C-alpha positions in Angstrom: -1.7 106.6 26.9 0.7 104.6 25.1 4.5 106.5 24.3 4.8 109.8 22.4 6.0 110.2 19.2 9.9 109.6 18.7 11.8 112.7 16.9 11.7 110.6 13.8 7.9 110.1 13.2 7.5 113.2 13.4 10.2 114.1 11.1 7.4 111.8 8.9 4.5 113.2 9.0 6.0 116.3 8.5 7.8 115.1 5.3 4.4 113.4 4.5 2.3 116.2 4.5 5.0 119.1 2.3 4.8 116.0 -0.3 1.7 116.5 -0.2 0.8 119.9 -0.7 4.6 119.8 -3.2 1.6 116.8 -4.9 -0.8 119.5 -5.3 0.8 122.0 -7.4 1.9 120.1 -9.9 0.4 119.1 -13.1 -0.2 115.7 -12.1 -3.6 113.4 -13.5 -2.7 109.7 -12.4 -4.1 108.2 -10.3 -0.8 106.1 -8.8 0.4 109.8 -7.1 -2.4 110.3 -5.4 -3.1 106.7 -4.2 0.3 106.1 -3.2 0.1 109.8 -1.3 -3.1 108.2 0.4 -2.3 104.8 1.4 1.1 106.4 2.8 -0.9 108.9 4.9 -3.0 106.5 5.9 -0.1 104.3 6.6 1.5 106.8 8.8 -2.1 108.4 10.3 -3.4 104.5 11.6 0.3 104.3 13.0 0.0 107.4 14.4 -3.6 105.8 16.4 -2.1 103.1 17.6 0.5 104.6 19.3 -2.6 105.3 21.7 -3.8 103.1 22.4 -2.9 100.4 26.2 -0.8 97.6 25.1 -2.9 95.4 26.5 -5.8 96.6 24.7 -7.9 94.2 22.4 -8.1 92.1 19.3 -11.2 94.2 18.2 -9.3 97.6 19.1 -7.3 96.6 16.1 -9.1 95.8 14.3 -11.0 99.1 14.3 -7.3 100.5 14.0 -6.4 98.7 10.7 -10.3 99.1 9.2 -9.7 103.3 10.6 -6.4 102.9 8.1 -8.3 100.7 5.1 -11.3 103.3 5.6 -9.2 106.6 5.3 -7.2 106.1 2.5 -9.1 105.7 -0.4 -11.5 108.6 1.5 -7.6 110.7 1.3 -7.6 110.0 -2.2 -10.9 111.1 -3.2 -10.3 115.1 -1.3 -7.1 114.9 -2.4 -8.3 114.8 -5.9 -11.1 116.8 -5.0 -9.2 120.0 -4.1 -6.7 119.7 -6.5 -9.5 119.7 -9.2 -11.0 122.5 -7.0 -7.6 124.5 -6.3 -6.4 124.6 -10.3 -9.9 125.2 -11.3 -9.1 124.1 -15.4 -11.9 124.5 -17.7 -11.3 120.3 -17.6 -10.8 119.2 -14.8 -7.9 117.8 -13.2 -10.1 114.2 -12.2 -13.1 113.3 -13.7 -16.4 111.3 -12.5 -14.5 108.0 -13.6 -11.4 108.9 -11.4 -14.3 108.9 -8.0 -16.0 105.7 -8.5 -12.3 104.4 -9.4 -10.6 105.8 -6.3 -14.6 104.8 -4.5 -14.0 101.2 -5.6 -10.9 100.8 -4.0 -12.6 101.0 -0.6 -14.2 97.9 0.3 -10.5 96.2 -0.8 -8.6 98.8 1.4 -11.3 97.9 4.7 -11.2 94.7 4.1 -7.4 95.7 4.1 -6.9 97.5 7.2 -9.1 95.2 9.4 -7.1 91.7 8.6 -3.4 94.3 9.1 -4.9 95.8 12.2 -5.7 92.6 13.6 -2.6 90.6 12.5 -0.9 93.4 15.1 -3.1 92.9 17.6 -2.2 89.3 18.0 1.0 90.1 16.9 1.3 92.4 20.3 -1.4 89.6 22.4 1.8 87.3 21.6 4.4 90.2 22.4 2.8 90.2 25.7 2.6 86.3 26.1 5.7 85.8 25.6 7.1 87.9 28.3 4.5 87.2 31.0 
C-alpha cells in the first residue's frame, strides 16, 4: 500500500466535511455552491483513492480512479440536493426536478474529464518512474 495520509490532507478532508455540513444549514438553492462542493469532495476522494494505489500501477487503473472521481461528482451533487431538500422540508423544495436533471447532465462530461485526468496522472507517474530508472 502507498504512503499513509498526511496530516494536512486529513485536515483538508475535515475542513471539506465541515464546510459541506455548514452548507446544509444555509438557505441556498443555487447550483453553484452544490456543484463546487461536490467537485471538491470528489477530487479529495480521488486523491485519497490514488494514494492507496501502488506507484507502478498500470495506466488503465489510473483511468479508473479518475473515472470514479468524475462519476462521483454529479452523484454527490444529486445526493447533497436530495438530502438538503429532505432536511429542510419546506412547502416548496430547495431544489426542483430541473436542478436534478441539470446535475445528471454533468455526468458524461465529468466522467470523461475524470478519465482524462486519471490517464494523464498515470502517464505522469510512468514518466517519473522512467526518469528515476
